[in-house]
C-alpha positions as CSV (number, residue, x, y, z in Angstrom):
1,X,-67.6,14.0,-11.0
2,X,-69.8,13.1,-13.2
3,X,-67.8,14.0,-17.0
4,X,-71.1,13.9,-18.8
5,X,-72.7,17.0,-17.4
6,X,-70.0,19.3,-18.3
7,X,-68.3,17.5,-21.3
8,X,-64.4,17.1,-19.6
9,X,-64.0,13.3,-19.5
10,X,-60.5,14.2,-21.2
11,X,-58.8,16.2,-18.7
12,X,-56.2,14.9,-16.4
13,X,-56.3,15.3,-13.0
14,X,-52.9,14.1,-12.0
15,X,-51.0,16.0,-14.3
16,X,-53.2,18.7,-14.3
17,X,-56.6,18.9,-12.4
18,X,-59.4,21.1,-13.4
19,X,-60.8,23.6,-10.7
20,X,-64.2,23.0,-12.6
21,X,-65.1,19.5,-10.4
22,X,-64.5,20.5,-7.1
23,X,-67.1,23.7,-7.9
24,X,-70.2,22.2,-9.2
25,X,-70.6,20.0,-5.5
26,X,-69.9,22.9,-3.5
27,X,-72.4,25.9,-5.1
28,X,-75.3,24.4,-6.8
29,X,-76.1,27.8,-7.9
30,X,-72.8,28.7,-9.9
31,X,-73.5,25.6,-11.5
32,X,-77.0,26.4,-12.2
33,X,-75.6,29.8,-14.3
34,X,-73.0,28.4,-15.6
35,X,-74.9,25.7,-17.5
36,X,-77.4,28.4,-18.7
37,X,-74.9,30.7,-19.7
38,X,-73.3,27.5,-21.7
39,X,-76.7,26.7,-22.9
40,X,-77.1,30.2,-24.5
41,X,-73.9,30.0,-25.9
42,X,-74.4,27.3,-27.8
43,X,-78.0,28.3,-28.8
44,X,-76.5,31.9,-30.4
45,X,-73.8,29.3,-32.1
46,X,-76.5,27.6,-34.0
47,X,-77.4,30.2,-36.4
48,X,-73.9,29.6,-37.9
49,X,-74.1,25.8,-38.6
50,X,-71.7,24.5,-35.5
51,X,-73.3,23.0,-32.5
52,X,-76.5,22.5,-33.8
53,X,-76.4,18.9,-32.7
54,X,-74.9,20.0,-29.4
55,X,-77.9,22.3,-28.5
56,X,-80.6,19.7,-28.9
57,X,-78.7,17.8,-26.3
58,X,-80.0,21.0,-23.4
59,X,-82.9,20.9,-21.0
60,X,-86.2,22.2,-22.3
61,X,-85.7,25.3,-19.2
62,X,-83.2,26.7,-21.6
63,X,-85.3,27.8,-24.3
64,X,-87.3,30.8,-22.9
65,X,-84.9,33.6,-23.8
66,X,-84.8,32.5,-27.0
67,X,-87.4,36.4,-28.4
68,X,-85.4,38.5,-26.3
69,X,-83.8,41.0,-28.1
70,X,-80.0,41.0,-28.9
71,X,-78.3,43.3,-27.7
72,X,-79.9,43.0,-23.9
73,X,-78.8,39.5,-24.9
74,X,-75.5,40.4,-25.0
75,X,-75.4,42.7,-22.1
76,X,-76.8,40.1,-20.0
77,X,-74.3,37.2,-21.3
78,X,-71.7,39.4,-20.2
79,X,-72.7,40.3,-16.4
80,X,-73.0,36.7,-16.5
81,X,-69.8,35.6,-17.4
82,X,-68.2,38.3,-15.2
83,X,-69.9,37.1,-12.5
84,X,-68.8,33.1,-12.8
85,X,-65.4,34.3,-13.2
86,X,-65.4,36.5,-10.4
87,X,-66.4,33.8,-8.2
88,X,-64.6,30.8,-9.8
89,X,-61.4,32.9,-9.2
90,X,-62.7,33.9,-5.7
91,X,-63.0,30.4,-4.9
92,X,-59.1,29.4,-6.6
93,X,-57.0,30.7,-4.0
94,X,-58.0,28.5,-1.2
95,X,-57.5,25.2,-3.4
96,X,-54.9,23.3,-2.5
97,X,-51.5,22.9,-4.2
98,X,-51.8,21.3,-8.0
99,X,-55.5,23.1,-8.9
100,X,-56.1,26.1,-10.7
101,X,-57.4,26.6,-14.3
102,X,-56.9,23.7,-16.8
103,X,-57.9,24.4,-20.2
104,X,-55.9,24.1,-22.7
105,X,-56.0,20.6,-22.3
106,X,-59.9,20.4,-22.3
107,X,-61.0,20.0,-26.5
108,X,-64.1,19.6,-25.1
109,X,-65.1,23.6,-24.1
110,X,-66.4,25.9,-27.1
111,X,-64.0,28.1,-28.7
112,X,-65.9,31.2,-27.4
113,X,-65.3,30.2,-24.3
114,X,-61.8,29.7,-24.2
115,X,-61.1,32.7,-25.8
116,X,-62.9,34.7,-23.2
117,X,-60.7,33.6,-20.1
118,X,-58.0,36.7,-19.1
119,X,-54.7,35.1,-17.9
120,X,-54.2,38.3,-16.3
121,X,-56.8,37.4,-13.8
122,X,-55.2,34.5,-12.4
123,X,-53.7,35.4,-9.6
124,X,-50.4,33.7,-8.9
125,X,-50.2,30.4,-6.3
126,X,-48.9,31.5,-2.8
127,X,-49.0,29.0,-0.3
128,X,-50.1,29.3,2.6
129,X,-47.0,27.4,5.0
130,X,-43.2,26.9,4.2
131,X,-41.7,23.7,5.3
132,X,-38.1,24.2,6.9
133,X,-35.7,22.1,6.4
134,X,-33.5,21.0,8.8
135,X,-29.8,22.1,9.2
136,X,-27.0,19.9,8.2
137,X,-23.7,20.2,9.3
138,X,-20.9,19.1,7.0
139,X,-18.9,16.5,8.5
140,X,-15.5,17.9,6.5
141,X,-15.5,21.3,7.3
142,X,-18.0,21.8,9.8
143,X,-20.2,24.1,8.4
144,X,-23.6,24.3,7.2
145,X,-24.4,22.8,4.2
146,X,-27.0,25.2,2.9
147,X,-29.4,24.4,0.0
148,X,-26.9,22.6,-2.4
149,X,-25.7,19.2,-2.9
150,X,-24.6,17.0,0.0
151,X,-23.8,13.1,0.9
152,X,-25.0,11.2,3.4
153,X,-22.7,8.8,4.5
154,X,-21.7,7.2,7.8
155,X,-24.3,9.0,9.9
156,X,-23.2,12.4,8.8
157,X,-23.5,14.8,5.9
158,X,-20.6,16.0,3.8
159,X,-20.2,19.0,1.0
160,X,-19.6,16.7,-2.1
161,X,-16.0,18.4,-1.8
162,X,-15.6,17.5,1.4
163,X,-16.0,13.8,0.9
164,X,-12.3,13.1,0.7
165,X,-10.1,9.5,0.6
166,X,-8.2,9.9,3.9
167,X,-5.2,8.5,2.2
168,X,-4.8,11.1,-1.0
169,X,-6.9,13.6,0.4
170,X,-8.9,13.8,-2.9
171,X,-13.0,14.2,-2.7
172,X,-14.2,10.9,-3.4
173,X,-16.7,10.5,-6.3
174,X,-16.7,6.6,-7.2
175,X,-20.4,4.7,-6.8
176,X,-18.2,2.7,-4.4
177,X,-15.6,3.4,-1.6
178,X,-14.0,1.9,1.0
179,X,-13.8,2.2,5.2
180,X,-11.3,1.7,7.7
181,X,-12.9,2.7,10.9
182,X,-14.3,6.3,10.5
183,X,-12.1,7.0,7.5
184,X,-13.0,6.4,3.9
185,X,-10.8,5.8,1.0
186,X,-10.4,5.0,-2.6
187,X,-10.5,1.4,-3.2
188,X,-7.5,2.1,-4.8
189,X,-5.6,3.9,-2.2
190,X,-7.1,1.4,-0.2
191,X,-5.4,-1.1,-1.4
192,X,-2.4,0.4,-2.0
193,X,-2.7,0.6,1.9
194,X,-3.4,-2.4,3.0
195,X,-2.8,-5.5,0.0
196,X,1.1,-6.0,-0.3
197,X,3.3,-5.3,-3.1
198,X,6.3,-8.2,-4.6
199,X,9.3,-5.9,-3.4
200,X,10.9,-7.6,-6.7
201,X,8.2,-6.9,-9.5
202,X,6.6,-4.3,-7.8
203,X,2.8,-5.4,-8.8
204,X,0.6,-6.4,-6.2
205,X,0.6,-10.0,-4.5
206,X,-1.4,-12.9,-6.0
207,X,-3.9,-14.5,-4.3
208,X,-3.4,-18.0,-4.4
209,X,-6.2,-20.6,-5.1
210,X,-8.1,-20.4,-2.3
211,X,-7.9,-16.4,-2.1
212,X,-5.6,-16.0,-0.2
213,X,-2.2,-13.6,-0.2
214,X,0.3,-16.1,0.0
215,X,4.1,-14.1,-0.2
216,X,7.6,-14.7,1.0
217,X,9.3,-13.0,3.9
218,X,12.7,-12.6,4.7
219,X,13.0,-12.9,8.3
220,X,15.6,-10.0,8.8
221,X,15.0,-7.5,6.3
222,X,11.6,-8.5,5.8
223,X,11.3,-8.1,2.3
224,X,8.4,-9.8,0.4
225,X,7.9,-10.8,-2.7
226,X,6.1,-13.5,-4.8
227,X,6.8,-16.8,-4.1
228,X,7.7,-17.3,-7.9
229,X,10.6,-15.3,-7.8
230,X,12.3,-17.7,-5.9
231,X,12.0,-20.5,-9.2
232,X,12.5,-17.6,-11.7
233,X,16.1,-16.7,-12.1
234,X,16.3,-14.0,-9.8
235,X,19.6,-13.2,-8.9
236,X,19.8,-13.0,-4.7
237,X,22.7,-11.4,-3.2
238,X,25.5,-13.8,-1.7
239,X,26.2,-11.7,1.3
240,X,23.0,-10.2,2.6
241,X,20.7,-12.6,0.7
242,X,17.9,-10.0,-0.8
243,X,16.4,-10.6,-3.9
244,X,17.1,-8.4,-6.3
245,X,14.5,-6.0,-7.8
246,X,13.4,-5.0,-10.9
247,X,14.4,-1.7,-11.0
248,X,18.3,-1.9,-9.4
249,X,20.3,-4.5,-11.4
250,X,23.0,-5.9,-9.1
251,X,26.2,-6.6,-9.5
252,X,27.9,-9.9,-10.7
253,X,31.3,-11.7,-9.7
254,X,33.2,-13.7,-12.3
255,X,32.3,-16.5,-10.5
256,X,28.5,-16.3,-10.7
257,X,27.6,-14.7,-7.8
258,X,25.5,-11.4,-7.4
259,X,26.7,-8.4,-5.2
260,X,23.8,-5.7,-4.3
261,X,25.2,-2.0,-4.5
262,X,24.8,-1.8,-0.8
263,X,27.3,-4.4,-0.2
264,X,29.1,-3.6,-3.2
265,X,29.7,-0.3,-1.5
266,X,32.6,-2.3,1.3
267,X,33.4,-5.0,-0.6
268,X,36.8,-6.4,-0.5
269,X,38.2,-8.0,-3.7
270,X,41.4,-8.4,-3.8
271,X,44.0,-9.8,-1.2
272,X,46.2,-6.5,-0.3
273,X,43.4,-4.9,0.1
274,X,42.4,-7.0,2.9
275,X,45.8,-7.3,4.9
276,X,44.4,-4.5,7.1
277,X,41.2,-6.1,8.2
278,X,43.1,-9.2,8.6
279,X,45.9,-7.4,11.1
280,X,43.2,-5.5,13.1
281,X,41.2,-8.6,14.0
282,X,44.6,-10.3,15.7
283,X,44.8,-6.5,17.4
284,X,41.6,-7.6,18.7
285,X,42.2,-11.0,19.2
286,X,45.2,-9.8,21.7
287,X,43.4,-7.7,23.2
288,X,40.9,-10.4,24.5
289,X,43.9,-12.4,26.1
290,X,44.5,-14.4,22.6
291,X,47.2,-14.4,20.9
292,X,48.6,-16.3,17.9
293,X,52.2,-17.0,18.1
294,X,52.7,-18.0,14.4
295,X,52.4,-15.7,11.1
296,X,49.5,-17.5,8.9
297,X,49.2,-16.8,5.4
298,X,45.3,-14.8,4.2
299,X,44.9,-14.9,0.9
300,X,41.3,-14.2,-0.9
301,X,40.6,-16.8,-3.4
302,X,38.0,-17.1,-5.6
303,X,35.1,-19.9,-5.1
304,X,36.2,-22.9,-7.5
305,X,39.5,-22.5,-5.9
306,X,37.9,-22.3,-2.1
307,X,36.2,-25.3,-3.1
308,X,39.0,-27.4,-4.6
309,X,41.1,-26.5,-1.6
310,X,38.0,-27.9,0.9
311,X,38.2,-31.3,-1.4
312,X,41.5,-31.4,-0.2
313,X,41.7,-31.2,3.0
314,X,41.6,-34.3,5.1
315,X,40.6,-32.7,8.2
316,X,37.9,-29.9,8.9
317,X,33.9,-29.5,9.4
318,X,32.6,-27.0,6.5
319,X,29.4,-25.2,6.8
320,X,27.1,-25.9,3.6
321,X,25.4,-25.0,1.6
322,X,28.8,-22.8,0.4
323,X,31.9,-22.3,2.8
324,X,33.5,-18.8,2.5
325,X,36.6,-19.2,4.6
326,X,39.2,-22.1,4.9
327,X,41.5,-22.8,7.7
328,X,43.8,-24.7,6.0
329,X,46.3,-27.3,7.5
330,X,47.3,-29.6,4.5
331,X,50.1,-28.0,2.0
332,X,48.2,-27.3,-1.3
333,X,48.9,-24.7,-4.1
334,X,46.1,-22.2,-4.0
335,X,45.1,-19.8,-6.9
336,X,45.3,-16.4,-5.2
337,X,43.6,-12.9,-6.2
338,X,45.9,-10.7,-7.0
339,X,44.9,-8.0,-8.3
340,X,41.3,-6.4,-7.4
341,X,38.7,-6.7,-10.8
342,X,37.5,-3.2,-12.2
343,X,33.6,-2.2,-11.9
344,X,32.3,-2.8,-15.7
345,X,28.1,-2.8,-16.9
346,X,27.3,-4.4,-13.6
347,X,30.4,-6.7,-13.2
348,X,33.8,-7.4,-12.4
349,X,36.0,-7.8,-15.1
350,X,40.0,-7.4,-15.6
351,X,41.5,-9.5,-12.4
352,X,44.4,-11.5,-11.7
353,X,45.3,-14.0,-10.2
354,X,48.6,-15.8,-8.9
355,X,49.0,-20.0,-7.8
356,X,50.6,-19.7,-4.4
357,X,52.5,-23.3,-3.2
358,X,51.8,-23.2,0.5
359,X,53.7,-25.2,2.9
360,X,53.8,-26.1,6.4
361,X,55.0,-25.0,8.8
362,X,53.0,-24.8,11.9
363,X,49.7,-26.7,12.2
364,X,48.0,-24.1,10.1
365,X,48.8,-23.9,6.4
366,X,46.9,-20.4,5.4
367,X,43.6,-18.6,5.5
368,X,41.5,-18.6,3.0
369,X,38.6,-16.4,2.3
370,X,36.4,-15.8,-0.8
371,X,36.5,-12.6,-2.5
372,X,34.0,-9.6,-3.3
373,X,32.2,-9.8,0.3
374,X,31.7,-6.5,2.4
375,X,34.2,-5.6,5.2
376,X,31.8,-7.2,8.0
377,X,31.2,-9.9,6.4
378,X,34.9,-10.7,5.2
379,X,35.6,-9.9,9.2
380,X,33.7,-12.3,10.3
381,X,34.9,-14.9,8.3
382,X,38.4,-14.4,9.3
383,X,37.6,-14.3,13.2
384,X,36.2,-17.3,13.0
385,X,39.3,-19.1,10.9
386,X,41.7,-17.6,12.9
387,X,39.9,-19.3,16.1
388,X,40.2,-22.3,14.3
389,X,44.0,-21.1,14.1
390,X,44.7,-20.6,17.6
391,X,42.8,-23.4,18.9
392,X,44.6,-26.1,17.0
393,X,48.5,-24.0,17.4
394,X,47.9,-24.3,21.4
395,X,46.7,-28.2,20.8
396,X,43.3,-28.3,21.2
397,X,42.7,-31.6,19.4
398,X,39.7,-33.9,18.2
399,X,37.2,-31.7,19.2
400,X,33.3,-32.0,18.5
401,X,32.2,-30.0,15.9
402,X,29.1,-28.4,17.9
403,X,32.6,-27.7,20.9
404,X,35.0,-26.0,17.9
405,X,32.4,-24.5,15.4
406,X,30.3,-23.1,18.3
407,X,33.5,-21.6,20.2
408,X,35.1,-20.1,16.4
409,X,31.4,-18.7,15.7
410,X,31.0,-17.0,19.4
411,X,34.6,-14.9,18.8
412,X,33.0,-14.1,15.0
413,X,30.2,-12.8,16.8
414,X,32.1,-10.9,19.7
415,X,34.3,-9.2,17.0
416,X,30.9,-8.1,14.6
417,X,29.2,-6.6,17.8
418,X,32.5,-4.3,18.6
419,X,32.1,-2.9,14.9
420,X,28.6,-2.4,15.2
421,X,28.3,-1.0,18.2
422,X,31.6,0.8,19.5
423,X,33.1,3.9,17.8
424,X,35.9,2.8,16.2
425,X,37.6,6.7,16.8
426,X,37.5,6.3,20.1
427,X,38.6,2.5,20.1
428,X,42.1,1.6,21.6
429,X,43.1,-1.9,21.6
430,X,46.8,-3.1,22.3
431,X,48.6,-4.3,19.2
432,X,51.8,-6.4,18.8
433,X,51.1,-7.0,14.9
434,X,53.8,-6.0,12.6
435,X,51.3,-4.3,10.2
436,X,50.0,-1.6,13.5
437,X,50.3,1.0,11.2
438,X,48.0,-0.2,8.2
439,X,45.2,-2.0,10.9
440,X,42.8,0.4,10.6
441,X,39.9,-0.3,8.2
442,X,38.5,1.4,5.4
443,X,35.6,2.3,6.8
444,X,37.8,4.0,9.6
445,X,39.6,5.9,8.2
446,X,36.5,7.2,6.4
447,X,35.5,8.4,10.3
448,X,33.1,5.5,11.1
449,X,30.7,3.0,9.7
450,X,27.5,4.3,7.8
451,X,23.8,3.8,8.8
452,X,23.7,0.9,5.8
453,X,27.0,-1.2,7.2
454,X,25.6,-1.3,10.3
455,X,22.7,-3.2,9.6
456,X,24.8,-5.2,7.4
457,X,26.6,-5.9,10.5
458,X,23.6,-6.5,12.4
459,X,22.1,-9.0,9.3
460,X,25.7,-10.7,9.8
461,X,24.9,-11.5,13.9
462,X,21.5,-12.8,12.8
463,X,22.6,-15.5,10.7
464,X,25.0,-16.9,13.4
465,X,22.7,-16.4,16.2
466,X,19.7,-18.0,14.1
467,X,21.9,-20.7,12.2
468,X,19.6,-24.1,11.7
469,X,23.1,-26.4,11.3
470,X,23.6,-28.2,14.9
471,X,27.6,-27.7,14.3
472,X,27.3,-24.1,13.8
473,X,24.0,-23.0,15.1
474,X,23.7,-25.6,18.0
475,X,27.5,-25.0,18.8
476,X,27.0,-21.9,19.2
477,X,24.0,-20.6,21.4
478,X,25.8,-23.6,23.7
479,X,29.1,-21.9,23.5
480,X,27.7,-18.3,23.8
481,X,25.7,-19.4,26.8
482,X,29.1,-20.7,28.6
483,X,30.8,-17.3,27.9
484,X,28.6,-15.4,29.1
485,X,27.8,-17.1,32.6
486,X,31.5,-18.1,32.8
487,X,33.6,-15.7,30.7
488,X,36.0,-16.8,27.7
489,X,39.4,-17.3,29.4
490,X,37.4,-19.8,31.9
491,X,35.7,-21.6,29.1
492,X,38.7,-21.9,26.9
493,X,40.1,-23.9,29.8
494,X,37.2,-25.9,30.3
495,X,37.0,-27.0,26.7
496,X,40.9,-28.1,26.9
497,X,40.6,-29.9,29.6
498,X,37.0,-31.9,29.1
499,X,36.4,-30.8,25.5
500,X,33.0,-29.4,26.0
501,X,31.7,-26.5,27.1
502,X,31.4,-25.6,30.9
503,X,27.0,-26.0,32.6
């Protein structure tokens, strides 16, 4: 467009383009009439002292109308203006979208022309066609999204409220989220599902220097915890080996050992409480045709008393790092737990002990068991030590540690298996014990074992089966293979004559 012709050089065609640019090139007649009208208007305004300089620039051919009558001139001016406006407005309906009148920002047009336009004459723009929006189905509710806001993700569309975390089911409004397969998650929800938490401090297990998640895990309980808890004095149950959680405190025994709440439920803490269990195991041995001819004293002792007895014992092989039971052959004075302690502020207090002199009347002086252990673990230790006593009373001499400890572990494992798998209410075993009437255990009186106690029994069996020591672990596996193949009676006879397991 030649901007010098019409004085519209300041019109913005991007924001509000002017209609006149297109009309001057398509209709020369309209251009001529409009220029003619403008020149007249400029001349008429020169009498007032404004626009005189602008009038001098118009071509001479517009001067022929100077001597016309004022009334006829005004009438012709009005007719000319009406005709130009009608033609221009008619053409405006055919303009593309965005083209129309744009006079508000055009300061170069004279004010009389500006004020002569009537906005009511401008017809509203109606597009000649409409763009049809494709239908979008929400991937969450399977309904049409319509004209509202939507999200595009994973190859489909969602209402903002339908794009929800697969874990907490709340909408995902963050700019970032985690995706597992086709399931979206909040980042924190995804971390809760996939990043392991320490079961001791209940924090996310930190990564190591290589950026990997490193943690410790118990082989049976699958308790995951930070490696630092193995060195920060976190208490560990002396029975089930689980670490103490920061949310639940363990009980502390007077010798420094810790006991978890589950093991504490069936813990045996004095010699009197252990007598029914002791006689029940003797009955079990008799049912296996392994009869103990002598009455062997049984004492529940503290850790210090047990360690002192181990030092005074000249013979025998002891389980390390801690021995929980002992089949004593030497005459000693042992301090036993006479009265069970009471619970007080997560500690066992008020224990009463009594020194007891043990005299040797046979090959076995007494059986000592560490106090404060749950019933099934105490019974497993008693079954192991009673087998030591039976072997000595029957003349099994100078056995290799793998053979003697191995066969004793087999009897301990068999007793645990009978306790865990069988129903105590339906068990029927022969008994020649002098304490038959009191041989039922505390769990039998309650009508059976709880799931917690059965789980503990499975753990004690797991400990025996996976022991890494040559005598207790390797010996058990060799003895168990022989018993499974030849039976207990034939295996014991073979050990008597050869001192080894049958192959």
